[in-house]
N, C-alpha and C positions, 0 to 999 in steps of 0.2 A: 224428484223421479215418480211415476207414477207406474204401481206394479197391479196388476186384479188380485183382490183376496184369496188369500188361500184358499183350498179347496179342502182342510185337513185342519183342524187345530188339536194341536197338543193337549194330551188329557192331563187335570191338574195332580194327578198323580200317577206316575209312572209304573205302569203293571207291573214290571219287574218285584216291587217293593209289595207287591200285593201277597196276602199271606195262602200259602195252600189251600183248598176248599176242603171242607167237612166231610167226611164220606165214610161210611162205615166199611172195617178191615177185611170183612169176606169181598167187597165190591174191587177191592183194591186189587185181591187174590185170585179172583174170576180173570182178570184182565191181564194180570202181570205173571201168573203161574203162565199162559200159553205165550207169554212173550219172553219170557228165560228160557223156556223149553224150546221156545221155534228157534232160538238162535244157538242153542247149546246144540241143537240136531242139525242146525245148516254148520256150524262149527265140525263136527262129528262126520257128517259128510263129506265137508270138502277135502279134511285130511283121508276119507278114503277115496276120494277122488283123485288128489295129487298123488298115494301111491300108485294108482292103477298108470296114470299120464305121464308122471316126473314133470308136473306143472303144477304149480300153487294155484289152488280152488277159492283163495279171496288176494286180491287187486293187494300186489308188495306193496303199496305207501299205506291202505287201508289196515294192513296187519300192521306196521307201526302206529300208527295214530291213534288206534283204536285200541294195543296192546297198552300203550301209554294211557290212554284214557283210564280202561280197567283198574290198571294198578296203584295209580295214582289216588283212584277215586274207591280203593277196595284198601289200601295199607298205608298210605300217605296224609290223606285229607280226612278232617272230620265231617261222615256224610251220615243219612240217615241212617238208625240200624238196621231196618228191613233193606234196606238196597244193597248195604257192604256184603253180606255174602254172596249174594247174585252176584255180583260185581267179581267177588274173587271166583265164583265159578266161572266166568266167562274167561278169567285171566289165565285160571291154570290151563285150561284147555289151547287159551292161546296161544301159549308157552309152545305148546306142539305144531301151530300153524306155523311160529316165529323159525321152527328147527326147520320147515320143511321151506320156509324161504329164503331160510340160508344157501338151503340146499339145491333148489331147482327155480328160486326165484332170480338170478341172474338170465336166464332163456329168455323174461320177458327186454333184457338190456344188451343183446351182443356185443355194442359196440364198446359194453364197459368192464374192465377186468374184475376179475370175482375180487380181487379183494378189495378195490375202490366200491364195489356193490354194497359189500360189508360194510365198509365204514359208513357208506349212505343210510345201511339203513337204522346202523346204531345211532347215529347223528341225527338221525329223524325222531329214532324215538327219543330220544335224549332231551329234541327241541320239544317236538308236541307234550311230552310230563312236564315241562315248565310252563307252556301254555297253557295246560292244562289245570294247574294248580294257578296262577295268575288271574285266570279269567273266573274262575272259580271263587277264590279269594274277593275279586272285583266286584262280581257280582252276589255274594253271597249266597251261592245257589247251592243250598243242603243235598239236593237231590241230583247234582249234574245234568240237569234238565236241560238247559241254555247250551254246552257243549256239548251234549250226548244227542240232542236231537240235531245241530247243524252237521255234526259227525254222520249220522243217519243217510242226510241226504248227500254228502259227499259219499259214503262208500257205495249208494244205489247208483251213481255214476260211474262211479269205476269198475263197477259190474258191464256197464256199456261199454264205457272207454277200453275194459281189457278184454271182450271180446271182439269188437271193433278192430283190436292191435295185433290181436293173434290170427282174427281171421278163419277162424277153426271154434270149433266146442270144447279144445283143450283145456285141458281141469277143469269144467265145468260141466254142471249133469241141473236137469230141470226138480231133481228134487230137492239142491242147495236152494235152488232160485225161492221153489216154493215155502220152503223151511223159512226161509229170511225172510220173504214176506209176508207169512204169517206173524211171523216173529215180529215186525216192524208195522204189521197192521193192529197187533193188539199193544205195541207201546204208544203208538198214537192214541189210540182210546185211553190208556192209563193218562196217560201227559193229559189230555181233554178233559178229564173225570179231575183228576187233581186241581188243574189251573184252568176252568171253563173261559173266564173274561180272557185269553192271552190270544187273540188274532193271529199273532206272529206265529205260534206252533198249529193251529186250525192250515196255516198257509201250510206252513213248512213241512206238513202228516199228508196234505192232501198231494204236495211234488212228490214225495216219499212213495204214497200210495200208486201215482202215476207212473213214476220212472221205473217200480219195481215190477208191474204190470206189462209195458212197455219191453223191458230185459226179459221176461217169461217168454213174452211173442217171439223175440228176434233169436233168443236162443232156441225155442222149439224149431223155428226155421230153417236157423244153422243146422240142427243134429239131423232133420229130412233132407236137406240138400245136400249131405255127406253121406246118403241113402242107408242110413242107418233109424231107429226106434229111441227117438226122444225118453224112452220110458223103461229103454235096458238098461238092466243094472250093472252089468260084466262088459258094457261096451267098451272095444280096445280102443286106444289114441287115435284121432284124424292126419290123416298124412298131409302132411304141408311141408313141399317141396324143401321150404328155406329155414326151416327149422333148424335153430341149433342146439336141440335137444338131441338131433338123428333118432325120431321115433318111426317106427315103423307100424302101418297101419296094419288092423285087424277089424276086419266088415263082420 
């Protein structure tokens, strides 16, 4: 049977096997510094926002998968020495977010009992940890780039889904969105400098940047629709009639 010729030929050498590009250490830190700081700021602001609104500031499933990634790549797997302290700092802050998730996260799943919700949280963490270990081992991904980049796409999409699910700005703020966007922007450039010939990373980070920008626009419009300033630091929680948390609006 005749078939038309393929449009693209597979490479003789799989890009995943190519070594990391040579680059000066100062260039790495110029890019990785804002990435690590941006994420830490986003985590801290999300914790603060969750305390005000009594709703988690990071999507529930992302908290679980992300915490498992940080845990395995800082304490379980043999990873690049320069990356492990950064992952550990993220993990320690993420533990506070996990605590808030166990306390407030069930409100996003009102049909689920709190006990079932807790089992789900720890079950996803356990499964994700095994997945990250197996994938990193299979690819010999010493920097966690492949799982981390894929996780970033999932994270960015989850923020939009969280906004749509809640139908309000509960637990969310422009400052978290911007800090997350800055962290992901510099994460992308860090990866592209380390692995310039990996077209998959170019595609994935263009996707992340586009989704992050879209979320910022959608969140800005939602807060304005609620009649409040998107830049108000201590704005109260939005009024949601069917919210299981029974929050009172503060305008």
